[in-house]
All heavy atoms as a GROMACS GRO file, in nm:
protein
  623
    1MET      N    1  17.642   7.004   9.322
    1MET     CA    2  17.611   7.142   9.350
    1MET      C    3  17.701   7.235   9.268
    1MET      O    4  17.654   7.328   9.206
    1MET     CB    5  17.626   7.167   9.500
    1MET     CG    6  17.606   7.310   9.540
    1MET     SD    7  17.432   7.350   9.540
    1MET     CE    8  17.437   7.498   9.634
    2THR      N    9  17.831   7.209   9.266
    2THR     CA   10  17.924   7.294   9.191
    2THR      C   11  17.891   7.294   9.043
    2THR      O   12  17.898   7.397   8.978
    2THR     CB   13  18.069   7.248   9.212
    2THR    OG1   14  18.097   7.249   9.351
    2THR    CG2   15  18.167   7.339   9.139
    3ARG      N   16  17.852   7.179   8.990
    3ARG     CA   17  17.815   7.171   8.849
    3ARG      C   18  17.696   7.261   8.818
    3ARG      O   19  17.691   7.327   8.716
    3ARG     CB   20  17.782   7.026   8.813
    3ARG     CG   21  17.843   6.984   8.684
    3ARG     CD   22  17.821   6.840   8.655
    3ARG     NE   23  17.820   6.761   8.778
    3ARG     CZ   24  17.782   6.635   8.786
    3ARG    NH1   25  17.743   6.574   8.679
    3ARG    NH2   26  17.783   6.570   8.899
    4ASN      N   27  17.598   7.265   8.908
    4ASN     CA   28  17.481   7.351   8.890
    4ASN      C   29  17.521   7.498   8.891
    4ASN      O   30  17.469   7.577   8.812
    4ASN     CB   31  17.377   7.325   8.999
    4ASN     CG   32  17.309   7.191   8.982
    4ASN    OD1   33  17.309   7.134   8.874
    4ASN    ND2   34  17.255   7.140   9.090
    5ILE      N   35  17.611   7.536   8.979
    5ILE     CA   36  17.658   7.674   8.986
    5ILE      C   37  17.731   7.711   8.858
    5ILE      O   38  17.708   7.817   8.801
    5ILE     CB   39  17.747   7.696   9.109
    5ILE    CG1   40  17.662   7.684   9.237
    5ILE    CG2   41  17.817   7.831   9.103
    5ILE    CD1   42  17.743   7.681   9.365
    6ASP      N   43  17.818   7.622   8.809
    6ASP     CA   44  17.889   7.647   8.684
    6ASP      C   45  17.793   7.664   8.567
    6ASP      O   46  17.809   7.754   8.485
    6ASP     CB   47  17.987   7.533   8.653
    6ASP     CG   48  18.103   7.527   8.751
    6ASP    OD1   49  18.129   7.628   8.820
    6ASP    OD2   50  18.168   7.421   8.758
    7ALA      N   51  17.692   7.579   8.560
    7ALA     CA   52  17.592   7.588   8.453
    7ALA      C   53  17.516   7.719   8.463
    7ALA      O   54  17.493   7.787   8.362
    7ALA     CB   55  17.496   7.470   8.460
    8HIS      N   56  17.478   7.757   8.584
    8HIS     CA   57  17.408   7.883   8.605
    8HIS      C   58  17.493   8.000   8.557
    8HIS      O   59  17.444   8.090   8.488
    8HIS     CB   60  17.373   7.900   8.753
    8HIS     CG   61  17.336   8.038   8.790
    8HIS    ND1   62  17.210   8.090   8.766
    8HIS    CD2   63  17.408   8.138   8.846
    8HIS    CE1   64  17.207   8.216   8.807
    8HIS    NE2   65  17.325   8.246   8.856
    9GLU      N   66  17.620   8.000   8.593
    9GLU     CA   67  17.709   8.110   8.554
    9GLU      C   68  17.726   8.117   8.403
    9GLU      O   69  17.729   8.226   8.346
    9GLU     CB   70  17.844   8.096   8.625
    9GLU     CG   71  17.833   8.127   8.773
    9GLU     CD   72  17.963   8.107   8.849
    9GLU    OE1   73  18.063   8.064   8.788
    9GLU    OE2   74  17.963   8.133   8.970
   10ARG      N   75  17.734   8.003   8.336
   10ARG     CA   76  17.746   8.003   8.189
   10ARG      C   77  17.621   8.060   8.124
   10ARG      O   78  17.628   8.141   8.031
   10ARG     CB   79  17.774   7.862   8.138
   10ARG     CG   80  17.917   7.818   8.159
   10ARG     CD   81  17.951   7.693   8.077
   10ARG     NE   82  17.855   7.585   8.091
   10ARG     CZ   83  17.859   7.492   8.185
   10ARG    NH1   84  17.953   7.493   8.276
   10ARG    NH2   85  17.769   7.396   8.189
   11VAL      N   86  17.505   8.020   8.173
   11VAL     CA   87  17.379   8.071   8.118
   11VAL      C   88  17.369   8.221   8.143
   11VAL      O   89  17.332   8.298   8.054
   11VAL     CB   90  17.258   7.996   8.179
   11VAL    CG1   91  17.128   8.066   8.145
   11VAL    CG2   92  17.256   7.852   8.131
   12TYR      N   93  17.403   8.264   8.264
   12TYR     CA   94  17.396   8.406   8.299
   12TYR      C   95  17.489   8.487   8.209
   12TYR      O   96  17.451   8.594   8.160
   12TYR     CB   97  17.431   8.424   8.447
   12TYR     CG   98  17.424   8.567   8.494
   12TYR    CD1   99  17.306   8.640   8.485
   12TYR    CD2  100  17.536   8.630   8.546
   12TYR    CE1  101  17.299   8.771   8.528
   12TYR    CE2  102  17.530   8.761   8.589
   12TYR     CZ  103  17.412   8.832   8.581
   12TYR     OH  104  17.406   8.962   8.623
   13GLU      N  105  17.610   8.439   8.184
   13GLU     CA  106  17.704   8.508   8.095
   13GLU      C  107  17.647   8.522   7.954
   13GLU      O  108  17.659   8.627   7.891
   13GLU     CB  109  17.839   8.436   8.092
   13GLU     CG  110  17.919   8.452   8.218
   13GLU     CD  111  17.958   8.596   8.246
   13GLU    OE1  112  17.997   8.668   8.152
   13GLU    OE2  113  17.949   8.637   8.363
   14GLU      N  114  17.586   8.415   7.903
   14GLU     CA  115  17.525   8.420   7.770
   14GLU      C  116  17.413   8.523   7.766
   14GLU      O  117  17.401   8.600   7.670
   14GLU     CB  118  17.472   8.283   7.729
   14GLU     CG  119  17.578   8.184   7.693
   14GLU     CD  120  17.653   8.222   7.566
   14GLU    OE1  121  17.591   8.272   7.470
   14GLU    OE2  122  17.776   8.203   7.565
   15CYS      N  123  17.331   8.524   7.869
   15CYS     CA  124  17.220   8.620   7.875
   15CYS      C  125  17.271   8.763   7.882
   15CYS      O  126  17.216   8.853   7.818
   15CYS     CB  127  17.130   8.589   7.995
   15CYS     SG  128  17.038   8.435   7.978
   16ARG      N  129  17.375   8.785   7.961
   16ARG     CA  130  17.433   8.920   7.969
   16ARG      C  131  17.489   8.963   7.834
   16ARG      O  132  17.475   9.078   7.793
   16ARG     CB  133  17.542   8.924   8.076
   16ARG     CG  134  17.483   8.934   8.214
   16ARG     CD  135  17.585   8.958   8.324
   16ARG     NE  136  17.694   9.043   8.284
   16ARG     CZ  137  17.822   9.015   8.303
   16ARG    NH1  138  17.859   8.904   8.361
   16ARG    NH2  139  17.915   9.099   8.266
   17GLY      N  140  17.551   8.871   7.763
   17GLY     CA  141  17.604   8.903   7.630
   17GLY      C  142  17.492   8.944   7.535
   17GLY      O  143  17.505   9.038   7.458
   18TRP      N  144  17.381   8.870   7.540
   18TRP     CA  145  17.264   8.905   7.458
   18TRP      C  146  17.214   9.044   7.493
   18TRP      O  147  17.192   9.127   7.405
   18TRP     CB  148  17.154   8.801   7.480
   18TRP     CG  149  17.023   8.838   7.419
   18TRP    CD1  150  16.985   8.821   7.289
   18TRP    CD2  151  16.912   8.901   7.486
   18TRP    NE1  152  16.857   8.869   7.271
   18TRP    CE2  153  16.811   8.919   7.391
   18TRP    CE3  154  16.891   8.945   7.616
   18TRP    CZ2  155  16.690   8.978   7.421
   18TRP    CZ3  156  16.769   9.003   7.647
   18TRP    CH2  157  16.670   9.019   7.550
   19ARG      N  158  17.198   9.072   7.624
   19ARG     CA  159  17.150   9.204   7.668
   19ARG      C  160  17.246   9.314   7.623
   19ARG      O  161  17.204   9.417   7.572
   19ARG     CB  162  17.136   9.206   7.820
   19ARG     CG  163  17.092   9.342   7.873
   19ARG     CD  164  17.135   9.368   8.015
   19ARG     NE  165  17.279   9.359   8.029
   19ARG     CZ  166  17.340   9.349   8.146
   19ARG    NH1  167  17.272   9.344   8.257
   19ARG    NH2  168  17.472   9.342   8.150
   20ASP      N  169  17.374   9.290   7.640
   20ASP     CA  170  17.473   9.393   7.608
   20ASP      C  171  17.482   9.420   7.458
   20ASP      O  172  17.530   9.525   7.417
   20ASP     CB  173  17.610   9.353   7.663
   20ASP     CG  174  17.614   9.356   7.815
   20ASP    OD1  175  17.521   9.412   7.877
   20ASP    OD2  176  17.710   9.302   7.873
   21GLY      N  177  17.432   9.328   7.376
   21GLY     CA  178  17.431   9.348   7.232
   21GLY      C  179  17.338   9.460   7.188
   21GLY      O  180  17.355   9.515   7.079
   22ASP      N  181  17.242   9.497   7.270
   22ASP     CA  182  17.148   9.605   7.238
   22ASP      C  183  17.083   9.655   7.367
   22ASP      O  184  16.965   9.636   7.391
   22ASP     CB  185  17.040   9.554   7.142
   22ASP     CG  186  16.949   9.665   7.091
   22ASP    OD1  187  16.969   9.783   7.127
   22ASP    OD2  188  16.856   9.632   7.016
   23ARG      N  189  17.165   9.718   7.450
   23ARG     CA  190  17.119   9.761   7.583
   23ARG      C  191  17.003   9.860   7.577
   23ARG      O  192  16.926   9.870   7.670
   23ARG     CB  193  17.234   9.819   7.663
   23ARG     CG  194  17.330   9.712   7.709
   23ARG     CD  195  17.434   9.770   7.801
   23ARG     NE  196  17.377   9.798   7.931
   23ARG     CZ  197  17.404   9.731   8.040
   23ARG    NH1  198  17.486   9.629   8.035
   23ARG    NH2  199  17.349   9.765   8.154
   24GLU      N  200  16.991   9.931   7.467
   24GLU     CA  201  16.883  10.028   7.457
   24GLU      C  202  16.746   9.959   7.451
   24GLU      O  203  16.647  10.011   7.500
   24GLU     CB  204  16.902  10.116   7.334
   24GLU     CG  205  16.797  10.225   7.321
   24GLU     CD  206  16.821  10.317   7.202
   24GLU    OE1  207  16.935  10.321   7.150
   24GLU    OE2  208  16.726  10.384   7.161
   25HIS      N  209  16.742   9.842   7.391
   25HIS     CA  210  16.614   9.774   7.370
   25HIS      C  211  16.599   9.644   7.448
   25HIS      O  212  16.492   9.583   7.443
   25HIS     CB  213  16.596   9.743   7.221
   25HIS     CG  214  16.589   9.866   7.139
   25HIS    ND1  215  16.696   9.911   7.065
   25HIS    CD2  216  16.490   9.957   7.122
   25HIS    CE1  217  16.661  10.023   7.004
   25HIS    NE2  218  16.537  10.053   7.037
   26ARG      N  219  16.704   9.598   7.515
   26ARG     CA  220  16.697   9.469   7.584
   26ARG      C  221  16.719   9.485   7.734
   26ARG      O  222  16.797   9.568   7.777
   26ARG     CB  223  16.802   9.373   7.529
   26ARG     CG  224  16.779   9.337   7.386
   26ARG     CD  225  16.888   9.247   7.335
   26ARG     NE  226  16.866   9.213   7.195
   26ARG     CZ  227  16.957   9.157   7.118
   26ARG    NH1  228  17.075   9.124   7.167
   26ARG    NH2  229  16.929   9.130   6.993
   27ARG      N  230  16.652   9.402   7.811
   27ARG     CA  231  16.668   9.399   7.956
   27ARG      C  232  16.685   9.254   7.998
   27ARG      O  233  16.633   9.162   7.934
   27ARG     CB  234  16.546   9.457   8.028
   27ARG     CG  235  16.516   9.601   7.995
   27ARG     CD  236  16.627   9.694   8.045
   27ARG     NE  237  16.597   9.833   8.020
   27ARG     CZ  238  16.635   9.900   7.912
   27ARG    NH1  239  16.702   9.840   7.818
   27ARG    NH2  240  16.605  10.027   7.898
   28LEU      N  241  16.757   9.235   8.105
   28LEU     CA  242  16.776   9.102   8.161
   28LEU      C  243  16.722   9.104   8.302
   28LEU      O  244  16.766   9.183   8.385
   28LEU     CB  245  16.925   9.064   8.162
   28LEU     CG  246  16.962   8.935   8.232
   28LEU    CD1  247  16.890   8.817   8.168
   28LEU    CD2  248  17.112   8.915   8.230
   29VAL      N  249  16.625   9.020   8.328
   29VAL     CA  250  16.565   9.009   8.461
   29VAL      C  251  16.582   8.865   8.507
   29VAL      O  252  16.545   8.772   8.436
   29VAL     CB  253  16.415   9.046   8.458
   29VAL    CG1  254  16.352   9.025   8.595
   29VAL    CG2  255  16.395   9.189   8.409
   30VAL      N  256  16.640   8.849   8.624
   30VAL     CA  257  16.656   8.717   8.682
   30VAL      C  258  16.558   8.707   8.798
   30VAL      O  259  16.562   8.787   8.890
   30VAL     CB  260  16.801   8.695   8.733
   30VAL    CG1  261  16.814   8.558   8.798
   30VAL    CG2  262  16.899   8.711   8.618
   31VAL      N  263  16.469   8.610   8.791
   31VAL     CA  264  16.367   8.593   8.894
   31VAL      C  265  16.396   8.463   8.968
   31VAL      O  266  16.420   8.360   8.906
   31VAL     CB  267  16.226   8.586   8.830
   31VAL    CG1  268  16.120   8.561   8.936
   31VAL    CG2  269  16.197   8.714   8.752
   32THR      N  270  16.393   8.470   9.099
   32THR     CA  271  16.416   8.352   9.181
   32THR      C  272  16.322   8.352   9.300
   32THR      O  273  16.280   8.457   9.346
   32THR     CB  274  16.562   8.345   9.229
   32THR    OG1  275  16.579   8.228   9.308
   32THR    CG2  276  16.600   8.467   9.309
   33SER      N  277  16.290   8.234   9.346
   33SER     CA  278  16.208   8.223   9.466
   33SER      C  279  16.296   8.198   9.589
   33SER      O  280  16.246   8.174   9.697
   33SER     CB  281  16.107   8.110   9.451
   33SER     OG  282  16.175   7.987   9.431
   34MET      N  283  16.426   8.204   9.571
   34MET     CA  284  16.517   8.182   9.684
   34MET      C  285  16.506   8.296   9.783
   34MET      O  286  16.486   8.411   9.746
   34MET     CB  287  16.662   8.172   9.634
   34MET     CG  288  16.685   8.051   9.548
   34MET     SD  289  16.848   8.037   9.471
   34MET     CE  290  16.953   8.144   9.558
   35ALA      N  291  16.522   8.265   9.909
   35ALA     CA  292  16.515   8.366  10.014
   35ALA      C  293  16.637   8.458  10.012
   35ALA      O  294  16.632   8.570  10.059
   35ALA     CB  295  16.502   8.301  10.150
   36SER      N  296  16.748   8.411   9.955
   36SER     CA  297  16.872   8.488   9.955
   36SER      C  298  16.950   8.457   9.829
   36SER      O  299  16.944   8.347   9.776
   36SER     CB  300  16.955   8.452  10.077
   36SER     OG  301  17.084   8.506  10.068
   37ARG      N  302  17.029   8.554   9.782
   37ARG     CA  303  17.118   8.531   9.668
   37ARG      C  304  17.246   8.463   9.713
   37ARG      O  305  17.335   8.439   9.633
   37ARG     CB  306  17.160   8.662   9.602
   37ARG     CG  307  17.055   8.747   9.552
   37ARG     CD  308  17.110   8.860   9.465
   37ARG     NE  309  17.206   8.947   9.530
   37ARG     CZ  310  17.323   8.981   9.478
   37ARG    NH1  311  17.361   8.933   9.363
   37ARG    NH2  312  17.404   9.064   9.542
   38GLY      N  313  17.261   8.440   9.841
   38GLY     CA  314  17.386   8.385   9.892
   38GLY      C  315  17.482   8.498   9.921
   38GLY      O  316  17.440   8.608   9.955
   39LYS      N  317  17.611   8.471   9.903
   39LYS     CA  318  17.711   8.575   9.930
   39LYS      C  319  17.697   8.687   9.828
   39LYS      O  320  17.691   8.664   9.708
   39LYS     CB  321  17.851   8.518   9.920
   39LYS     CG  322  17.900   8.449  10.043
   39LYS     CD  323  18.047   8.417  10.028
   39LYS     CE  324  18.100   8.361  10.157
   39LYS     NZ  325  18.240   8.323  10.143
   40VAL      N  326  17.697   8.809   9.878
   40VAL     CA  327  17.691   8.926   9.790
   40VAL      C  328  17.833   8.964   9.752
   40VAL      O  329  17.921   8.975   9.838
   40VAL     CB  330  17.620   9.043   9.860
   40VAL    CG1  331  17.624   9.167   9.772
   40VAL    CG2  332  17.477   9.006   9.894
   41LYS      N  333  17.857   8.981   9.624
   41LYS     CA  334  17.988   9.022   9.573
   41LYS      C  335  17.974   9.163   9.521
   41LYS      O  336  17.941   9.184   9.404
   41LYS     CB  337  18.034   8.926   9.464
   41LYS     CG  338  18.047   8.782   9.510
   41LYS     CD  339  18.081   8.689   9.395
   41LYS     CE  340  18.084   8.546   9.443
   41LYS     NZ  341  18.103   8.455   9.331
   42GLU      N  342  17.996   9.261   9.608
   42GLU     CA  343  17.967   9.400   9.575
   42GLU      C  344  18.038   9.450   9.450
   42GLU      O  345  17.977   9.517   9.367
   42GLU     CB  346  17.998   9.490   9.695
   42GLU     CG  347  17.901   9.468   9.810
   42GLU     CD  348  17.927   9.561   9.926
   42GLU    OE1  349  17.975   9.674   9.903
   42GLU    OE2  350  17.899   9.519  10.040
   43GLU      N  351  18.166   9.419   9.434
   43GLU     CA  352  18.240   9.466   9.316
   43GLU      C  353  18.185   9.404   9.188
   43GLU      O  354  18.170   9.470   9.087
   43GLU     CB  355  18.390   9.436   9.331
   43GLU     CG  356  18.457   9.520   9.437
   43GLU     CD  357  18.447   9.671   9.408
   43GLU    OE1  358  18.468   9.712   9.293
   43GLU    OE2  359  18.419   9.746   9.503
   44GLU      N  360  18.155   9.275   9.194
   44GLU     CA  361  18.099   9.206   9.077
   44GLU      C  362  17.960   9.261   9.045
   44GLU      O  363  17.926   9.283   8.928
   44GLU     CB  364  18.092   9.057   9.104
   44GLU     CG  365  18.048   8.974   8.986
   44GLU     CD  366  18.051   8.826   9.015
   44GLU    OE1  367  18.148   8.778   9.076
   44GLU    OE2  368  17.954   8.759   8.976
   45ASP      N  369  17.880   9.284   9.148
   45ASP     CA  370  17.747   9.341   9.127
   45ASP      C  371  17.756   9.478   9.061
   45ASP      O  372  17.682   9.509   8.969
   45ASP     CB  373  17.672   9.353   9.259
   45ASP     CG  374  17.628   9.219   9.315
   45ASP    OD1  375  17.649   9.116   9.248
   45ASP    OD2  376  17.573   9.219   9.427
   46LYS      N  377  17.851   9.559   9.105
   46LYS     CA  378  17.868   9.693   9.048
   46LYS      C  379  17.914   9.683   8.903
   46LYS      O  380  17.861   9.753   8.816
   46LYS     CB  381  17.969   9.772   9.131
   46LYS     CG  382  17.984   9.915   9.088
   46LYS     CD  383  18.078   9.991   9.180
   46LYS     CE  384  18.090  10.135   9.135
   46LYS     NZ  385  18.178  10.212   9.223
   47ALA      N  386  18.010   9.596   8.875
   47ALA     CA  387  18.060   9.579   8.738
   47ALA      C  388  17.950   9.531   8.644
   47ALA      O  389  17.945   9.569   8.528
   47ALA     CB  390  18.178   9.481   8.737
   48ASN      N  391  17.859   9.448   8.696
   48ASN     CA  392  17.749   9.394   8.615
   48ASN      C  393  17.625   9.481   8.617
   48ASN      O  394  17.522   9.445   8.561
   48ASN     CB  395  17.712   9.253   8.662
   48ASN     CG  396  17.819   9.154   8.631
   48ASN    OD1  397  17.879   9.158   8.525
   48ASN    ND2  398  17.845   9.063   8.723
   49GLU      N  399  17.636   9.595   8.686
   49GLU     CA  400  17.523   9.686   8.702
   49GLU      C  401  17.402   9.614   8.760
   49GLU      O  402  17.288   9.636   8.721
   49GLU     CB  403  17.488   9.754   8.569
   49GLU     CG  404  17.602   9.838   8.514
   49GLU     CD  405  17.567   9.904   8.384
   49GLU    OE1  406  17.453   9.952   8.369
   49GLU    OE2  407  17.654   9.907   8.294
   50LEU      N  408  17.428   9.526   8.855
   50LEU     CA  409  17.323   9.447   8.917
   50LEU      C  410  17.252   9.529   9.024
   50LEU      O  411  17.316   9.596   9.104
   50LEU     CB  412  17.383   9.322   8.982
   50LEU     CG  413  17.280   9.232   9.046
   50LEU    CD1  414  17.248   9.118   8.952
   50LEU    CD2  415  17.332   9.181   9.177
   51ARG      N  416  17.123   9.525   9.020
   51ARG     CA  417  17.041   9.587   9.124
   51ARG      C  418  16.940   9.484   9.170
   51ARG      O  419  16.880   9.414   9.090
   51ARG     CB  420  16.969   9.710   9.069
   51ARG     CG  421  17.064   9.824   9.038
   51ARG     CD  422  16.989   9.942   8.984
   51ARG     NE  423  16.946   9.908   8.847
   51ARG     CZ  424  16.862   9.981   8.777
   51ARG    NH1  425  16.809  10.089   8.827
   51ARG    NH2  426  16.829   9.946   8.654
   52VAL      N  427  16.922   9.477   9.299
   52VAL     CA  428  16.826   9.382   9.356
   52VAL      C  429  16.694   9.454   9.374
   52VAL      O  430  16.687   9.566   9.422
   52VAL     CB  431  16.876   9.329   9.492
   52VAL    CG1  432  16.770   9.241   9.557
   52VAL    CG2  433  17.006   9.252   9.474
   53HIS      N  434  16.590   9.386   9.331
   53HIS     CA  435  16.455   9.438   9.347
   53HIS      C  436  16.372   9.325   9.407
   53HIS      O  437  16.346   9.225   9.342
   53HIS     CB  438  16.398   9.480   9.211
   53HIS     CG  439  16.257   9.528   9.217
   53HIS    ND1  440  16.224   9.653   9.259
   53HIS    CD2  441  16.140   9.466   9.189
   53HIS    CE1  442  16.093   9.668   9.255
   53HIS    NE2  443  16.039   9.555   9.212
   54ASN      N  444  16.337   9.339   9.532
   54ASN     CA  445  16.258   9.236   9.600
   54ASN      C  446  16.110   9.261   9.578
   54ASN      O  447  16.061   9.372   9.597
   54ASN     CB  448  16.287   9.236   9.750
   54ASN     CG  449  16.429   9.192   9.779
   54ASN    OD1  450  16.476   9.094   9.722
   54ASN    ND2  451  16.497   9.264   9.864
   55VAL      N  452  16.042   9.158   9.538
   55VAL     CA  453  15.898   9.164   9.517
   55VAL      C  454  15.836   9.049   9.596
   55VAL      O  455  15.879   8.936   9.585
   55VAL     CB  456  15.863   9.149   9.367
   55VAL    CG1  457  15.713   9.150   9.347
   55VAL    CG2  458  15.930   9.258   9.286
   56VAL      N  459  15.737   9.081   9.672
   56VAL     CA  460  15.676   8.980   9.758
   56VAL      C  461  15.539   8.940   9.703
   56VAL      O  462  15.453   9.025   9.680
   56VAL     CB  463  15.662   9.034   9.901
   56VAL    CG1  464  15.601   8.929   9.992
   56VAL    CG2  465  15.798   9.078   9.954
   57SER      N  466  15.521   8.811   9.681
   57SER     CA  467  15.391   8.750   9.654
   57SER      C  468  15.310   8.812   9.541
   57SER      O  469  15.192   8.840   9.555
   57SER     CB  470  15.306   8.749   9.782
   57SER     OG  471  15.372   8.677   9.882
   58TRP      N  472  15.372   8.835   9.426
   58TRP     CA  473  15.295   8.878   9.309
   58TRP      C  474  15.232   8.756   9.244
   58TRP      O  475  15.289   8.648   9.241
   58TRP     CB  476  15.385   8.946   9.208
   58TRP     CG  477  15.418   9.088   9.237
   58TRP    CD1  478  15.407   9.154   9.355
   58TRP    CD2  479  15.469   9.182   9.144
   58TRP    NE1  480  15.450   9.283   9.342
   58TRP    CE2  481  15.488   9.303   9.213
   58TRP    CE3  482  15.502   9.177   9.010
   58TRP    CZ2  483  15.538   9.417   9.152
   58TRP    CZ3  484  15.552   9.290   8.950
   58TRP    CH2  485  15.568   9.409   9.019
   59THR      N  486  15.118   8.778   9.183
   59THR     CA  487  15.056   8.673   9.102
   59THR      C  488  15.113   8.683   8.961
   59THR      O  489  15.175   8.783   8.923
   59THR     CB  490  14.904   8.692   9.095
   59THR    OG1  491  14.875   8.814   9.024
   59THR    CG2  492  14.841   8.695   9.234
   60LEU      N  493  15.091   8.581   8.881
   60LEU     CA  494  15.136   8.584   8.742
   60LEU      C  495  15.075   8.703   8.669
   60LEU      O  496  15.143   8.774   8.594
   60LEU     CB  497  15.100   8.453   8.670
   60LEU     CG  498  15.134   8.449   8.522
   60LEU    CD1  499  15.284   8.473   8.498
   60LEU    CD2  500  15.091   8.315   8.462
   61ASP      N  501  14.948   8.729   8.691
   61ASP     CA  502  14.882   8.843   8.627
   61ASP      C  503  14.949   8.976   8.666
   61ASP      O  504  14.964   9.064   8.583
   61ASP     CB  505  14.734   8.848   8.662
   61ASP     CG  506  14.655   8.737   8.594
   61ASP    OD1  507  14.702   8.686   8.490
   61ASP    OD2  508  14.547   8.703   8.644
   62GLU      N  509  14.990   8.988   8.792
   62GLU     CA  510  15.058   9.110   8.835
   62GLU      C  511  15.193   9.126   8.766
   62GLU      O  512  15.230   9.235   8.725
   62GLU     CB  513  15.074   9.111   8.988
   62GLU     CG  514  14.943   9.132   9.061
   62GLU     CD  515  14.953   9.108   9.209
   62GLU    OE1  516  15.028   9.018   9.253
   62GLU    OE2  517  14.885   9.183   9.283
   63TYR      N  518  15.269   9.016   8.752
   63TYR     CA  519  15.396   9.021   8.679
   63TYR      C  520  15.372   9.062   8.533
   63TYR      O  521  15.442   9.147   8.478
   63TYR     CB  522  15.467   8.886   8.681
   63TYR     CG  523  15.547   8.859   8.804
   63TYR    CD1  524  15.508   8.761   8.894
   63TYR    CD2  525  15.665   8.928   8.830
   63TYR    CE1  526  15.582   8.734   9.007
   63TYR    CE2  527  15.740   8.902   8.943
   63TYR     CZ  528  15.699   8.805   9.031
   63TYR     OH  529  15.772   8.778   9.142
   64LEU      N  530  15.275   9.000   8.469
   64LEU     CA  531  15.247   9.030   8.329
   64LEU      C  532  15.206   9.176   8.310
   64LEU      O  533  15.243   9.239   8.211
   64LEU     CB  534  15.140   8.935   8.275
   64LEU     CG  535  15.181   8.788   8.267
   64LEU    CD1  536  15.063   8.701   8.227
   64LEU    CD2  537  15.298   8.770   8.172
   65GLU      N  538  15.132   9.230   8.404
   65GLU     CA  539  15.095   9.372   8.398
   65GLU      C  540  15.218   9.460   8.418
   65GLU      O  541  15.237   9.558   8.346
   65GLU     CB  542  14.989   9.402   8.506
   65GLU     CG  543  14.955   9.549   8.522
   65GLU     CD  544  14.890   9.614   8.400
   65GLU    OE1  545  14.828   9.541   8.319
   65GLU    OE2  546  14.902   9.737   8.386
   66ALA      N  547  15.302   9.427   8.514
   66ALA     CA  548  15.418   9.510   8.546
   66ALA      C  549  15.516   9.521   8.430
   66ALA      O  550  15.570   9.629   8.404
   66ALA     CB  551  15.490   9.454   8.670
   67VAL      N  552  15.539   9.412   8.357
   67VAL     CA  553  15.636   9.418   8.249
   67VAL      C  554  15.590   9.500   8.130
   67VAL      O  555  15.668   9.526   8.037
   67VAL     CB  556  15.679   9.275   8.203
   67VAL    CG1  557  15.744   9.200   8.317
   67VAL    CG2  558  15.562   9.197   8.144
   68GLN      N  559  15.467   9.547   8.131
   68GLN     CA  560  15.416   9.633   8.025
   68GLN      C  561  15.458   9.779   8.045
   68GLN      O  562  15.437   9.860   7.955
   68GLN     CB  563  15.264   9.622   8.017
   68GLN     CG  564  15.213   9.483   7.989
   68GLN     CD  565  15.267   9.427   7.859
   68GLN    OE1  566  15.265   9.493   7.755
   68GLN    NE2  567  15.318   9.305   7.864
   69HIS      N  568  15.515   9.813   8.160
   69HIS     CA  569  15.543   9.953   8.193
   69HIS      C  570  15.694   9.979   8.190
   69HIS      O  571  15.772   9.907   8.254
   69HIS     CB  572  15.487   9.987   8.332
   69HIS     CG  573  15.339   9.969   8.337
   69HIS    ND1  574  15.251  10.064   8.290
   69HIS    CD2  575  15.261   9.867   8.383
   69HIS    CE1  576  15.127  10.022   8.306
   69HIS    NE2  577  15.131   9.901   8.362
   70ASP      N  578  15.735  10.084   8.119
   70ASP     CA  579  15.877  10.119   8.106
   70ASP      C  580  15.944  10.146   8.238
   70ASP      O  581  16.064  10.122   8.253
   70ASP     CB  582  15.892  10.243   8.016
   70ASP     CG  583  15.857  10.213   7.871
   70ASP    OD1  584  15.860  10.093   7.831
   70ASP    OD2  585  15.828  10.308   7.797
   71GLU      N  586  15.870  10.194   8.338
   71GLU     CA  587  15.930  10.226   8.467
   71GLU      C  588  15.998  10.103   8.530
   71GLU      O  589  16.095  10.117   8.605
   71GLU     CB  590  15.825  10.280   8.566
   71GLU     CG  591  15.766  10.414   8.528
   71GLU     CD  592  15.647  10.401   8.433
   71GLU    OE1  593  15.610  10.290   8.393
   71GLU    OE2  594  15.591  10.507   8.398
   72LEU      N  595  15.950   9.985   8.501
   72LEU     CA  596  16.008   9.864   8.555
   72LEU      C  597  16.153   9.847   8.509
   72LEU      O  598  16.234   9.793   8.581
   72LEU     CB  599  15.926   9.743   8.511
   72LEU     CG  600  15.972   9.607   8.563
   72LEU    CD1  601  15.952   9.597   8.714
   72LEU    CD2  602  15.899   9.495   8.493
   73TYR      N  603  16.186   9.898   8.394
   73TYR     CA  604  16.318   9.878   8.335
   73TYR      C  605  16.416   9.990   8.363
   73TYR      O  606  16.531   9.983   8.322
   73TYR     CB  607  16.304   9.856   8.184
   73TYR     CG  608  16.209   9.743   8.152
   73TYR    CD1  609  16.082   9.769   8.105
   73TYR    CD2  610  16.247   9.612   8.172
   73TYR    CE1  611  15.994   9.664   8.077
   73TYR    CE2  612  16.160   9.507   8.146
   73TYR     CZ  613  16.035   9.535   8.098
   73TYR     OH  614  15.949   9.433   8.070
   74GLU      N  615  16.371  10.094   8.429
   74GLU     CA  616  16.459  10.209   8.455
   74GLU      C  617  16.539  10.188   8.581
   74GLU      O  618  16.506  10.117   8.669
   74GLU     CB  619  16.376  10.337   8.468
   74GLU     CG  620  16.311  10.371   8.336
   74GLU     CD  621  16.219  10.492   8.344
   74GLU    OE1  622  16.205  10.551   8.453
   74GLU    OE2  623  16.163  10.527   8.241
   0.00000   0.00000   0.00000
């Protein structure tokens, strides 16, 4: 389990670095089917500008339509 968490954190750090390289044109969206993110780390979330957006039961077509609109990224 710990190994999976470490791997996840390394991937997430790499993705954040990519996003931060051109924040005007890049967005990072993490999608999970988990019921909870686990422990919330408010200071870390704030430092990473993390915002939670819960979406219930979208179809693939609905996701593909949504990512076409700039409002999703604001």
